[in-house]
C-alpha positions as CSV (number, residue, x, y, z in Angstrom):
1,X,45.4,113.3,173.3
2,X,43.7,109.6,173.4
3,X,42.6,108.3,170.2
4,X,40.7,104.8,169.1
5,X,43.0,102.8,166.7
6,X,40.6,103.2,163.7
7,X,40.4,107.3,164.1
8,X,44.3,106.8,164.2
9,X,43.9,104.9,160.9
10,X,41.8,107.5,159.3
11,X,43.7,110.5,160.8
12,X,47.0,109.5,160.3
13,X,48.6,112.2,158.3
14,X,47.4,114.9,160.2
15,X,48.6,112.8,163.7
16,X,51.8,112.8,162.7
17,X,52.0,116.4,161.8
18,X,50.7,117.0,165.4
19,X,53.4,114.9,166.8
20,X,55.9,115.7,164.7
21,X,55.9,119.7,164.3
22,X,53.5,120.5,167.1
23,X,54.8,118.3,169.9
24,X,51.7,116.4,170.8
25,X,52.0,113.0,172.2
26,X,48.7,110.8,171.2
27,X,47.9,107.6,172.8
28,X,46.2,105.2,170.7
29,X,44.1,102.5,172.1
30,X,41.9,99.8,171.0
31,X,38.8,98.6,172.8
32,X,40.1,100.7,175.9
33,X,43.0,99.3,176.0
34,X,45.9,101.4,175.4
35,X,48.3,100.1,172.7
36,X,50.5,102.6,171.2
37,X,51.8,106.2,171.6
38,X,52.6,108.4,168.7
39,X,55.4,110.7,169.6
40,X,57.5,113.6,167.6
41,X,61.2,112.5,166.9
42,X,62.7,114.6,169.4
43,X,60.7,112.8,172.1
44,X,62.0,109.7,170.5
45,X,65.5,110.6,170.6
46,X,64.8,112.1,174.3
47,X,63.8,108.7,175.5
48,X,66.2,107.0,173.8
49,X,68.8,108.7,175.1
50,X,67.4,108.4,178.7
51,X,67.1,104.7,178.1
52,X,71.2,105.0,177.4
53,X,71.7,106.8,180.4
54,X,69.9,104.3,182.6
55,X,71.6,101.2,180.7
56,X,75.1,102.8,181.3
57,X,73.7,103.5,184.8
58,X,73.4,99.7,185.6
59,X,76.1,99.0,183.8
60,X,78.0,101.2,186.3
61,X,76.9,99.4,189.3
62,X,77.2,95.8,188.2
63,X,80.5,96.9,187.3
64,X,81.6,97.8,190.5
65,X,79.7,95.2,191.9
66,X,81.7,92.5,189.8
67,X,85.2,93.8,190.8
68,X,84.5,91.5,193.9
69,X,83.7,88.7,191.5
70,X,85.6,87.6,187.9
71,X,82.8,88.3,185.3
72,X,83.5,88.3,181.6
73,X,81.6,91.0,179.8
74,X,78.8,88.9,178.4
75,X,78.0,87.6,182.2
76,X,78.2,91.4,183.3
77,X,75.9,92.3,180.1
78,X,73.4,89.4,181.5
79,X,73.5,90.5,185.0
80,X,72.1,94.0,183.9
81,X,69.8,92.8,181.4
82,X,71.6,94.0,178.5
83,X,71.8,92.8,174.9
84,X,75.2,93.3,173.2
85,X,73.5,94.3,170.3
86,X,72.0,97.1,172.0
87,X,75.5,98.4,172.9
88,X,76.1,98.4,169.4
89,X,73.3,100.6,168.1
């Protein structure tokens, strides 16, 4: 479902229910430009888990490559574009 930002403001409680309980994904646009999405918490957790898996895979690849080099953890994370704070969350 696509909705304007002004409609989203007017109908936010309903949209939250539709996303949270109905599993709908609502795209919010302003002046025709997509800005955000309203998704349920279960969808968010799946996205976060997928993001974690991708980051872990990138870290594994970089670690395998770094066995030929001598890198600190900080250098390895920088190479993988992973912030240390992301690992602690």
